[in-house]
C-alpha positions in Angstrom: 78.0 121.1 91.6 78.0 117.4 92.4 77.2 116.3 95.9 79.4 113.2 95.7 82.7 112.8 93.9 84.2 109.4 93.2 87.9 109.5 92.3 88.7 105.9 91.5 87.3 102.6 90.1 83.8 101.6 91.4 81.3 99.1 90.1 78.9 100.9 87.8 75.9 99.4 89.6 77.0 101.1 92.8 77.2 104.5 91.0 73.7 103.9 89.5 72.3 103.1 92.9 73.6 106.4 94.3 72.0 108.2 91.4 68.7 106.3 92.0 68.7 107.6 95.5 68.8 111.1 94.3 72.5 112.0 94.7 74.3 114.2 92.1 77.4 112.1 91.4 80.6 112.9 89.6 82.5 109.8 88.8 85.9 109.7 87.2 88.0 106.6 87.8 91.2 108.5 86.9 90.4 111.6 88.9 93.1 110.6 91.5 95.6 111.4 88.8 94.2 114.9 88.2 95.0 116.8 91.4 94.1 120.2 90.0 90.7 119.1 88.9 90.0 117.4 92.2 91.0 120.5 94.1 88.4 122.5 92.2 85.7 119.9 92.7 86.1 119.7 96.5 85.6 123.4 97.2 81.8 123.0 97.6 81.7 119.3 98.1 80.0 117.5 101.0 81.0 113.9 100.2 84.1 112.2 98.7 84.6 108.5 97.9 88.1 107.2 97.3 90.1 104.0 97.2 93.8 103.9 98.1 95.3 106.0 95.4 93.7 109.3 96.2 95.6 111.4 98.8 93.1 113.0 101.1 95.7 115.2 102.9 95.8 118.4 104.8 96.3 120.5 101.7 93.2 119.0 100.0 91.1 119.3 103.2 91.9 123.0 103.5 90.2 123.5 100.1 87.0 121.6 101.1 85.3 123.6 103.9 81.9 121.9 103.2 83.2 118.3 103.2 81.3 116.2 105.7 82.3 112.6 104.9 85.0 110.7 103.2 84.1 107.1 102.1 87.0 104.7 101.7 86.4 101.7 99.4 88.6 99.4 101.4 89.9 99.1 104.9 93.3 100.8 105.1 93.3 104.6 105.8 97.0 105.4 105.2 96.1 107.6 102.2 93.7 109.7 104.4 94.8 112.2 107.0 92.3 110.9 109.6 93.5 113.3 112.3 92.9 116.3 110.0 89.5 115.0 109.2 88.6 114.6 112.9 89.7 118.2 113.6 87.3 119.4 110.9 84.4 117.2 111.9 84.7 115.1 108.8 83.5 111.5 109.2 85.7 108.8 107.6 83.9 105.6 106.7 85.8 102.5 105.6 84.3 99.4 104.0 85.4 97.2 106.9 84.7 93.6 106.1 83.6 94.1 102.5 86.7 92.3 101.1 87.5 90.0 104.0 86.6 86.8 102.2 88.4 87.8 99.0 91.6 88.7 100.8 91.5 85.7 103.1 91.1 83.4 100.1 94.0 85.1 98.4 96.2 84.4 101.5 95.2 80.8 101.7 95.6 80.3 98.0 99.1 81.8 97.9 100.1 79.6 100.9 98.9 76.5 99.1 100.7 77.4 95.8 104.0 78.3 97.5 104.0 75.3 99.8 103.2 72.9 97.0 106.3 74.2 95.1 106.9 73.7 91.5 103.8 71.4 91.0 101.6 74.4 90.4 104.1 76.4 88.4 105.7 74.1 85.8 102.9 73.9 83.3 105.2 75.0 80.4 107.5 72.0 81.1 104.7 69.6 80.9 103.3 71.2 77.8 106.8 70.8 76.3 106.7 67.1 76.9 108.7 66.8 80.1 107.5 64.5 82.9 109.5 65.5 86.1 107.1 63.5 88.2 109.3 63.0 91.2 110.4 66.6 91.3 106.9 68.0 91.0 105.6 65.6 93.8 107.8 67.0 96.6 105.3 69.8 97.6 104.0 70.3 101.1 100.5 70.4 102.5 98.8 73.1 104.6 97.4 70.5 107.0 99.5 70.3 110.2 101.4 73.5 109.4 101.3 76.6 111.6 99.8 79.8 110.2 100.9 83.0 111.8 98.5 86.0 111.3 99.7 89.5 112.0 96.6 91.5 112.6 93.4 89.6 113.7 90.8 92.0 112.5 88.0 91.3 110.0 90.3 89.9 107.3 92.7 88.2 109.8 89.8 86.5 111.6 88.3 85.3 108.4 91.7 83.9 107.3 92.0 82.1 110.7 88.7 80.4 110.3 89.4 79.1 106.8 92.9 77.9 107.9 91.5 76.0 110.9 89.0 74.3 108.5 92.1 73.1 106.5 93.6 71.6 109.7 96.2 74.3 110.3 97.3 75.4 113.7 96.6 79.2 113.8 98.5 81.7 116.0 98.1 85.4 115.8 99.6 88.7 117.0 97.4 91.7 117.5 98.2 94.0 120.5 95.1 96.2 119.8 92.5 93.4 119.8 90.8 93.1 123.1 91.4 89.8 125.0 87.6 89.3 125.1 87.3 89.4 121.3 85.7 86.3 119.7 88.5 86.2 117.2 90.8 84.7 119.9 88.6 81.6 119.8 90.1 80.8 116.4 93.7 81.7 117.0 96.3 81.3 119.8 97.5 84.7 121.1 101.3 85.0 120.8 103.8 87.9 120.6 105.2 89.0 117.3 108.6 87.4 118.1 106.9 84.1 119.0 104.8 84.2 115.8 107.8 84.8 113.6 109.8 81.9 115.1 107.1 79.3 115.1 105.1 79.8 111.9 105.4 77.9 108.6 103.3 80.5 106.9 103.0 84.2 107.9 100.3 86.3 106.5 100.0 90.1 107.2 96.7 91.8 107.8 97.5 95.0 109.7 97.5 98.7 108.7 100.5 100.7 107.6 101.5 103.3 110.1 104.7 104.5 111.9 104.6 101.4 114.1 104.3 98.8 111.3 106.4 100.4 108.5 109.4 98.1 107.9 108.1 95.7 110.6 109.3 92.6 108.6 112.9 93.1 107.5 116.1 91.2 107.5 116.2 90.7 111.3 112.7 89.3 111.5 113.1 87.1 108.4 116.4 85.8 109.8 114.4 84.5 112.8 111.8 82.7 110.6 111.9 79.0 110.0 114.0 78.0 107.0 111.6 77.6 104.1 108.8 79.7 105.7 106.2 81.3 103.4 105.5 85.1 103.7 102.2 86.6 102.4 101.6 90.3 102.4 98.2 91.5 101.1 97.9 94.4 103.6 100.1 97.4 102.6 103.4 97.9 100.9 106.0 99.2 103.3 105.3 96.7 106.1 107.7 94.2 104.4 111.1 95.4 103.4 111.1 94.3 99.8 114.8 94.3 99.3 115.3 92.1 102.4 112.5 89.8 101.3 114.1 89.4 97.8 117.5 88.7 99.4 116.0 86.0 101.6 114.4 84.4 98.7 117.6 84.3 96.7 119.5 82.9 99.7 116.9 80.2 100.2 115.9 81.4 103.7 112.3 81.9 102.6 110.4 79.2 100.8 108.3 81.7 98.9 106.7 85.1 99.2 103.5 86.4 97.8 103.4 90.2 97.6 100.0 91.7 96.6 101.1 95.2 97.6 104.3 97.3 97.2 105.9 100.3 98.9 105.9 102.1 95.6 102.8 101.4 93.4 102.9 100.8 90.5 106.1 99.0 91.1 109.1 100.4 89.3 110.5 98.3 86.4 114.0 98.2 88.0 112.6 96.9 91.3 110.6 94.2 89.5 113.5 93.1 87.4 115.8 92.6 90.3 113.4 90.3 92.2 111.4 88.7 89.3 113.4 85.5 89.5 113.0 85.0 93.2 109.6 86.3 94.3 106.0 85.4 93.5 103.8 88.4 93.3 100.2 89.1 92.2 
């Protein structure tokens, strides 16, 4: 039986490194879709490596009496029953900080594109011979704008530092980050309500849990500045997607970049109703 099972995508070089270190590795990037096979594999398994699609729940843990560690290739742990792991003495290890630069760059890039407006999104008109120079020159700059960061952990802190280098004012809300944290040197500490009201761009970098589910809905969007930009690269479910789409259609939001969805992969009917009004990637 394998000593390590990997259920989702991983760079082949990393798998090879585990094997070079003497581990017996079973890697199937589609194993997360084969629950029955996974349940058989975990019965004598000491180590499991997952991303965010594999459900490491109570039912699976009951079948894995020898499991000692669950590795999470990412930061969020909403697909892992952490409390159940703790009760069984199973260590949960996340790749904290591994993708901080990548996600921070995504948030900054989306803010740039959405503030700039049609200038970055009208290539087809230019290729067709149109020259709407005045229209495409009405975009806004990041410099001087206020960036509101919800969640000032590894990713949020990295985003804050990059935004300050671009001459943005940075405010943040994170009730769980100690006041002595160095991250508060790169962001002003404000409440969530204050952040929502004062930010030109809001980017979300907090986990999905009972406290944050639906945290940004119609009421919160209604208190945002008209034309504000919303970026969510944290977890689907934090932003109410229907309320976000409605605010885009109404012109309340200047743009939204959603890298995550409450239901993944996104359903065709959901995408079709918001395709004309939301930017997603």
